[in-house]
C-alpha positions in Angstrom: 94.0 -49.0 47.9 93.8 -51.8 50.4 90.4 -53.3 51.2 89.8 -54.0 54.9 87.0 -56.4 55.8 85.2 -57.7 58.9 82.8 -60.7 59.1 80.3 -61.3 61.9 76.9 -62.9 62.5 74.2 -60.4 62.8 73.2 -59.5 66.4 70.1 -58.0 68.0 70.6 -54.3 68.8 74.4 -55.0 69.4 76.7 -53.2 71.9 79.0 -50.3 70.9 82.0 -52.6 70.1 80.0 -54.2 67.3 79.6 -50.8 65.6 83.2 -49.9 66.3 84.2 -53.0 64.3 82.0 -52.0 61.5 83.4 -48.5 61.4 87.0 -49.8 61.3 86.6 -51.5 57.9 85.6 -50.8 54.3 83.3 -53.8 54.0 81.3 -55.5 56.7 79.8 -58.9 55.8 76.9 -60.4 57.8 77.7 -64.1 58.1 74.3 -65.5 58.7 74.3 -68.7 56.6 75.8 -70.4 59.7 74.0 -72.6 62.3 71.8 -70.8 64.7 72.7 -71.1 68.3 70.3 -70.5 71.1 71.2 -68.4 74.1 73.5 -66.2 72.0 73.6 -62.6 70.8 71.6 -63.3 67.7 68.3 -62.9 69.4 69.0 -61.1 72.6 70.9 -58.2 74.3 71.1 -56.3 77.5 69.7 -53.0 78.7 70.2 -51.1 82.0 67.4 -51.0 84.6 67.2 -49.6 88.2 67.7 -53.2 89.4 70.6 -54.1 87.1 71.0 -55.3 83.6 68.1 -57.1 81.9 67.9 -59.3 78.9 65.6 -58.5 76.0 65.1 -61.8 74.2 63.3 -62.4 70.9 61.4 -65.8 71.1 62.8 -68.0 68.3 62.2 -71.5 69.5 64.8 -74.1 70.5 65.4 -75.7 67.1 69.1 -75.5 66.4 68.9 -77.4 63.1 68.6 -74.3 61.0 70.8 -71.5 59.8 70.6 -68.0 61.3 69.1 -66.7 58.1 66.4 -69.3 58.3 65.0 -68.3 61.7 61.5 -67.1 61.2 59.7 -64.8 63.7 56.2 -66.2 63.9 55.0 -64.2 66.9 55.6 -60.5 66.7 54.2 -59.7 70.2 57.8 -59.4 71.5 58.2 -56.1 69.5 55.7 -54.1 71.6 56.9 -55.8 74.8 60.6 -54.9 74.1 59.6 -51.3 73.2 57.6 -51.0 76.5 60.6 -52.1 78.5 63.0 -49.8 76.6 60.7 -46.9 77.1 60.2 -47.6 80.8 63.9 -47.8 81.4 65.2 -45.0 79.2 62.4 -42.4 78.9 64.2 -40.2 81.5 67.5 -40.2 79.7 68.6 -36.9 78.1 68.2 -38.0 74.5 65.3 -40.4 74.6 62.9 -38.0 72.9 65.3 -37.4 70.1 65.6 -41.1 69.2 62.1 -42.2 70.1 60.6 -41.9 66.6 63.5 -43.9 65.1 63.0 -46.8 67.5 59.2 -46.7 67.6 59.3 -47.2 63.8 61.5 -50.2 64.2 59.5 -51.8 67.0 56.0 -50.6 66.3 56.0 -49.6 62.6 57.4 -52.8 61.1 56.3 -56.4 61.5 59.5 -58.4 61.4 59.2 -62.0 60.0 62.9 -63.1 59.8 65.6 -62.7 62.5 68.5 -62.1 60.2 66.6 -59.6 58.0 65.6 -57.6 61.1 69.1 -57.7 62.7 70.8 -56.6 59.5 68.3 -53.8 58.8 68.5 -52.4 62.3 72.3 -52.6 62.4 72.6 -50.8 59.0 70.1 -48.1 60.0 71.8 -47.4 63.4 75.1 -47.3 61.6 74.0 -44.9 58.8 71.4 -42.7 60.4 72.5 -42.4 64.0 76.3 -42.9 64.0 77.2 -41.7 60.5 79.1 -44.8 59.6 79.8 -45.2 55.8 81.1 -48.8 55.7 79.6 -50.9 52.9 77.4 -53.9 54.0 77.0 -57.3 52.3 75.5 -60.7 53.1 77.7 -63.8 52.9 75.0 -65.6 51.0 76.0 -63.5 48.0 79.2 -65.6 47.7 77.8 -69.2 47.7 80.4 -70.5 50.1 81.3 -74.2 50.3 84.0 -74.4 53.0 83.6 -74.7 56.8 85.1 -72.9 59.8 88.4 -71.2 59.2 88.5 -72.2 55.5 85.1 -70.7 55.1 86.3 -67.3 56.4 89.3 -67.6 54.1 87.1 -68.4 51.1 84.9 -65.5 51.9 87.8 -63.1 52.2 89.3 -64.2 48.9 85.9 -64.0 47.1 85.2 -60.4 48.3 88.8 -59.3 47.5 90.0 -58.5 51.0 93.6 -57.4 51.6 93.1 -57.1 55.4 90.8 -58.9 57.8 89.8 -57.4 61.1 88.6 -60.2 63.3 86.9 -60.4 66.7 89.0 -62.1 69.4 86.7 -65.1 69.7 88.1 -66.4 66.3 91.6 -66.9 67.9 90.5 -70.5 68.7 90.4 -71.5 65.1 91.7 -68.8 62.7 95.3 -69.2 61.3 97.2 -66.1 60.7 99.7 -68.1 58.7 97.0 -69.5 56.4 95.6 -66.0 55.7 99.1 -64.6 55.2 99.8 -67.3 52.6 96.6 -66.1 50.8 97.9 -62.5 50.8 95.5 -61.4 53.6 96.8 -59.6 56.7 95.0 -60.6 59.9 94.4 -58.0 62.6 92.7 -58.7 65.9 90.0 -56.3 67.3 90.5 -55.3 70.9 87.5 -54.3 73.0 89.6 -53.1 75.9 89.9 -49.5 77.2 86.5 -48.1 76.5 85.8 -44.9 78.5 82.8 -44.7 80.7 79.9 -42.4 79.8 77.1 -40.8 81.8 74.8 -43.8 82.4 71.7 -44.2 84.5 71.5 -46.8 87.2 75.1 -47.3 88.5 77.3 -49.2 88.7 78.5 -48.6 85.1 78.2 -51.4 82.6 79.9 -51.6 79.2 78.3 -54.8 78.0 74.8 -53.4 77.1 73.1 -52.5 73.8 74.3 -49.5 71.9 70.8 -48.0 72.6 72.1 -47.3 76.1 74.9 -45.2 74.8 72.7 -43.3 72.3 69.9 -42.5 74.8 72.4 -41.3 77.4 74.9 -39.3 75.2 73.2 -38.4 71.9 75.5 -36.8 69.4 78.4 -37.3 71.8 78.1 -41.1 71.5 81.0 -41.3 69.0 83.3 -39.7 71.6 82.9 -42.9 73.7 83.7 -45.2 70.8 87.2 -46.2 69.8 86.9 -46.1 66.0 85.9 -42.4 65.8 88.9 -41.3 67.9 91.9 -42.9 66.3 95.0 -41.0 65.3 
């Protein structure tokens, strides 16, 4: 049986497309032993508000001379602030009450000390407990990688025993289909086009927001608005 793999840096409460990628593979590897970049999806994401989209940003400092997995969260005050903003903007959605205990435990019941650990834990919990995703999760640090860029991806795929690699479109700038093919790994590109709209507060409709927007607005119907659950 072929083993299909995806590799991505961990993101803060990612959008639905991130979870679609997870659901389309057998193994999802968090690639967090890479350089941290500020102003990226690692420590921030978007929610809908009556005045448009708004960033929720975790304060991590400006030091870029560290890996994503090395980013420590020294001030946890953001947790209560983010939950207050989420509650204020989503408490009138149809399914807020259903998911409130789940997210309150994440924001108020746990003091997160490391960005990567928090992101990975939250992604795994949303996948398993709210979306019913059964994909296996791993951390790239398990494989003690030595290469860089495209060769690093190839090294990781070989070490984890991948037959197929589902990659996000951003990697088209540096990933070689020919190189992977020579290693016996079939490359496939993920497409994020063609998502249907769902009932969402505060029009106009916006796709590029955290998955929490989809969950609070659609509940158990969330998977109907995701591509991976509706294939074939």
